[in-house]
N, C-alpha and C positions, 0 to 999 in steps of 0.2 A: 824537282820535289822528291823527297825520300820517303816512300811509301811504308817501309818498315818502321822507321821511327814514328810517323802519323798514326798507324795501327797500333803501336804499342803506347802511345799516348792515349789514345782514343780508349783502347782497352783497360788502362788503368784509370781513367775518368769513369768509363761504364762500371768498373768493378767498385769504386766509391759511391757511385750513385745508386747501385742497386743492394750495397751492402754485401757483396761476395766476399768470402774468404780469401780467395786467390785469383790471379790472372796469369795464365801461361799460354803463350803462343804455340801453335803447333802446325803442321802440315801434313794432310792425309796423303798429299801427292807423293812428297819426300819421305815421309813417315817420320819426319823430325819431331822430337818431343812429344809424339802420341803416347808412348808408354809412360812417360813423366806426367802427363795430364791424367791418365787412368789411375796411377799410383797415388797421385795426390789425391783425386776424387775418394778413392777407397779410403785412405787414411783419414780424411775429413768426415766421411760417413761413419767410420767406425769409432770415432771420438764419442765419449760419453756426453750427453747434453750437459749445459750449463745449468747448474741449479738456479730456479728463478728466485729473485730476492722478494721476499714478502714486504709490504710496506709496514713500517713500524706504526704501532699504534700510539696515538698521544695519551699519555696519562695524565690525569689530573691530581693534584694533591689533595689529599682529605685528611683533615685533623679531626681527630676524635677527642 
């Protein structure tokens, strides 16, 4: 059983399920990718929010 691949697949699945922007594996024990995770979180947090689309009003034709 390859736990690394299983964790990655589960992480990507969870990302899709919760609507996350990104999924990055890291290890606090070895410090692998910890800086990458924080850098990505900062970039995402500093992005300007996407403008919300207003629903279009349906117009009816009026003849005078």
